[in-house]
C-alpha positions in Angstrom: -4.9 0.6 -31.0 -5.9 3.4 -28.6 -3.5 6.3 -28.2 -2.5 7.5 -24.7 -4.9 10.4 -25.0 -7.8 8.0 -26.1 -7.1 5.9 -23.0 -7.1 8.8 -20.7 -10.5 10.0 -22.1 -11.9 6.5 -21.9 -10.8 6.2 -18.3 -12.6 9.4 -17.4 -15.8 8.1 -19.1 -15.7 4.8 -17.2 -15.2 6.6 -13.9 -17.9 9.1 -14.6 -20.5 6.4 -15.4 -19.5 4.1 -12.5 -21.6 3.6 -9.4 -18.7 2.6 -7.2 -14.9 3.1 -7.3 -12.5 0.5 -6.0 -8.9 1.9 -5.6 -6.2 -0.7 -5.6 -2.7 0.6 -4.8 0.8 -0.8 -4.8 4.1 0.8 -3.9 4.2 2.7 -7.1 1.5 5.2 -6.0 3.9 6.6 -3.4 6.8 7.4 -5.8 5.4 10.8 -6.6 5.3 11.6 -2.9 9.1 10.8 -2.8 8.7 7.3 -1.3 11.0 4.5 -2.5 9.3 1.5 -4.1 12.2 -0.9 -3.6 12.0 -2.0 -7.2 14.7 -4.6 -7.6 17.6 -5.4 -5.4 19.6 -2.4 -6.5 16.7 0.0 -5.9 16.4 -1.3 -2.3 20.1 -1.1 -1.6 20.2 2.5 -3.0 17.7 3.4 -0.3 19.6 1.5 2.4 23.3 1.5 1.6 24.2 0.1 5.0 22.3 -3.1 4.1 24.0 -3.2 0.7 27.4 -3.3 2.5 26.3 -6.4 4.3 24.6 -8.0 1.3 21.2 -8.0 3.2 18.3 -8.2 0.8 14.8 -6.9 1.3 13.5 -10.4 2.0 16.1 -10.8 4.7 15.4 -7.6 6.6 11.6 -7.7 6.1 11.6 -10.9 8.0 10.6 -11.7 11.6 13.8 -13.8 12.0 15.8 -10.6 12.0 13.8 -9.2 14.9 15.0 -12.2 16.9 18.7 -12.2 15.7 19.3 -8.5 15.3 16.4 -6.5 16.6 18.2 -3.1 16.5 19.0 -3.7 12.8 15.5 -4.7 12.1 14.1 -1.7 13.9 16.8 0.5 12.2 15.1 -0.4 8.9 11.5 -0.2 10.1 12.1 2.7 12.3 13.5 4.7 9.4 10.5 3.8 7.4 8.1 4.7 10.2 9.7 8.2 10.5 9.6 8.6 6.7 5.9 7.7 6.4 5.0 9.9 9.3 6.7 12.9 7.7 5.6 12.3 4.0 2.7 14.3 2.6 0.6 12.4 0.1 0.7 13.8 -3.4 -2.2 15.5 -5.1 -3.3 12.3 -6.8 -4.7 11.0 -3.4 -7.0 14.0 -3.2 -8.1 13.4 -6.8 -9.0 9.8 -6.1 -10.8 10.7 -2.9 -12.9 13.3 -4.8 -13.8 10.7 -7.5 -14.8 8.1 -4.9 -16.9 10.5 -2.9 -18.9 11.5 -6.0 -19.9 7.9 -6.8 -23.4 6.8 -5.7 -22.0 3.9 -3.7 -18.8 5.6 -2.7 -15.3 4.0 -2.7 -13.1 1.4 -1.1 -9.3 1.2 -1.0 -7.3 -2.0 -1.2 -3.6 -1.6 -0.8 -0.5 -3.7 -0.1 1.2 -0.6 1.2 1.9 -0.4 5.0 2.6 3.4 5.0 -0.8 4.8 6.1 -0.8 7.4 3.3 -4.5 6.9 2.5 -5.4 7.8 6.1 -3.0 10.8 6.1 -4.7 11.9 2.9 -8.1 11.9 4.6 -9.7 8.7 3.3 -12.3 7.0 5.5 -10.5 4.5 7.8 -13.6 2.3 7.5 -13.2 2.0 3.7 -9.5 0.9 3.6 -8.1 -2.6 3.6 -4.3 -2.8 4.3 -3.7 -6.3 3.0 -0.2 -6.5 4.5 -0.9 -4.6 7.7 0.3 -1.2 8.8 3.6 0.1 10.2 1.6 2.4 12.4 0.6 -0.6 14.6 2.8 -2.9 16.7 2.5 -6.4 18.0 4.4 -8.8 20.2 7.2 -10.6 18.3 6.3 -14.0 19.8 3.3 -13.1 19.8 2.2 -13.8 23.4 -1.3 -12.4 22.8 -3.5 -11.8 19.7 -3.4 -8.0 20.4 -2.0 -5.1 18.5 -1.6 -1.4 19.5 -0.8 1.9 17.9 2.8 2.9 17.4 2.1 6.5 18.3 4.2 6.4 21.4 7.3 5.0 19.7 9.7 7.6 18.2 12.6 5.7 16.7 16.0 7.3 16.5 18.0 5.7 13.7 21.7 5.8 12.9 21.4 5.7 9.1 25.1 5.0 8.6 24.7 1.5 10.2 20.9 1.2 9.9 20.7 0.6 13.6 18.1 1.8 16.2 19.9 3.9 18.7 17.2 4.5 21.3 15.1 2.0 23.3 13.5 -0.9 21.5 9.7 -0.9 21.7 8.4 -3.6 24.0 5.3 -5.7 24.3 3.1 -4.3 27.2 1.9 -7.9 28.0 5.2 -9.9 28.3 7.9 -7.3 28.1 9.5 -8.8 25.0 10.5 -7.0 21.8 7.7 -5.6 19.7 7.6 -5.6 15.9 5.5 -3.8 13.3 2.1 -5.4 12.6 3.1 -6.1 9.0 3.0 -9.4 7.1 6.7 -10.2 6.4 8.5 -12.9 4.5 8.4 -16.3 6.2 6.0 -14.9 8.7 4.0 -17.3 10.9 3.4 -14.9 13.8 1.6 -12.0 12.1 -1.5 -10.9 14.0 -3.9 -10.4 11.2 -7.1 -9.6 13.1 -7.2 -5.9 12.0 -6.7 -6.9 8.4 -9.5 -9.5 8.7 -11.9 -6.9 10.1 -11.0 -4.6 7.2 -11.7 -7.3 4.7 -15.1 -8.1 6.3 -16.1 -4.4 5.9 -15.1 -4.5 2.2 -17.2 -7.6 1.5 -20.2 -6.0 3.4 -19.7 -2.8 1.3 -19.4 -4.6 -2.1 -22.4 -6.8 -1.5 -25.0 -6.0 -4.2 -22.7 -3.7 -6.2 -22.3 -4.5 -9.8 -20.2 -3.0 -12.6 -17.8 -0.9 -10.5 -14.6 0.6 -11.8 -11.4 -0.6 -10.3 -8.5 1.8 -10.7 -5.2 0.0 -10.0 -2.1 2.1 -9.4 1.5 1.2 -9.2 1.1 -2.5 -8.5 3.9 -4.6 -9.8 4.3 -8.3 -10.7 7.0 -9.4 -8.2 4.5 -9.6 -5.3 1.2 -9.6 -7.3 -1.3 -9.5 -4.4 -2.9 -6.1 -5.6 -3.0 -7.2 -9.2 -4.6 -10.5 -8.4 -7.2 -8.8 -6.2 -8.1 -6.1 -8.8 -8.5 -8.7 -11.6 -10.6 -11.0 -9.4 -12.9 -8.2 -8.3 -13.6 -6.9 -11.8 -14.2 -10.4 -13.0 -16.6 -11.3 -10.3 -18.5 -8.0 -10.4 -18.5 -7.5 -14.1 -16.5 -4.3 -13.7 -13.8 -2.5 -15.6 -10.2 -2.3 -14.7 -8.0 0.8 -15.3 -4.4 -0.1 -14.7 -1.9 2.7 -14.3 1.7 1.6 -14.4 4.8 2.9 -16.1 6.0 -0.7 -16.9 3.6 -3.5 -16.1 0.5 -2.0 -17.7 -0.9 -5.0 -19.6 -4.5 -5.9 -18.8 -6.3 -9.3 -19.1 -8.5 -8.3 -22.0 -9.4 -5.3 -24.3 -12.5 -4.7 -22.1 -10.0 -3.1 -19.6 -7.6 -0.2 -19.9 -3.8 -0.4 -19.4 -2.2 3.1 -19.3 1.6 3.4 -19.3 2.1 6.2 -16.8 3.1 7.0 -13.3 0.3 7.7 -10.8 0.2 11.5 -10.5 0.6 12.4 -14.1 -2.3 10.1 -15.3 -4.6 11.0 -12.4 -4.3 14.7 -13.1 -4.9 14.1 -16.9 -8.0 12.0 -16.2 -9.2 14.6 -13.7 -9.1 17.3 -16.4 -11.8 15.5 -18.3 -13.9 14.8 -15.2 -13.6 18.5 -14.1 -14.5 20.0 -17.5 
């Protein structure tokens, strides 16, 4: 059995020899930047005690139904998150990943379930990112009345955190005047405008065409909503690549060809980088 140190060294060797790097990230990558990962009901309610008092679960608030029944509550939650993500500086691990990807002959691509835009803030190429569940930095009509989205730059939410309620004006659709919502794929969501995500995925498949044996480094992706884990495993299987899975809990890998490292993001990335920088 490999020790932790052996696995870190082996991860560095795989990255150094790879011709392309695929970075797959779940909510766990943001923990070292101070972002909540909403792990479990209690973790979510700790971050939003006003919702705990009303017994509102994540699947209830992250739901287009709430934008129809209680739009100020829905935007209290998402407005708080929008402000949080705008004001959060990505941790050093993002820069480490970017430097690894830029040194690969065929570069890098990012696949993430996160909606926070942290990879863009960290300077990653917008053309090499797929945000599988959309982005909080874009808005769409709640209906939707048109298949259009627009940037949320002009919306500056003011949130009463005691009640988790938006206190300033609701963002409105410029086409019909109805309430706007984040361009995020939610629970029980039949109205998500996914054109931006579809264009991102098309760019990924154009980039990956012809690449073989890449390294896929998966960071902070859990099993509750396994979209990132499913993607990383399918990519390495189809392209005969190697998977490096960094996770403090769910670090098991499909076979011994791959590496599972029990660690949070920043700690492991810095240790792997020490080998690559020496």
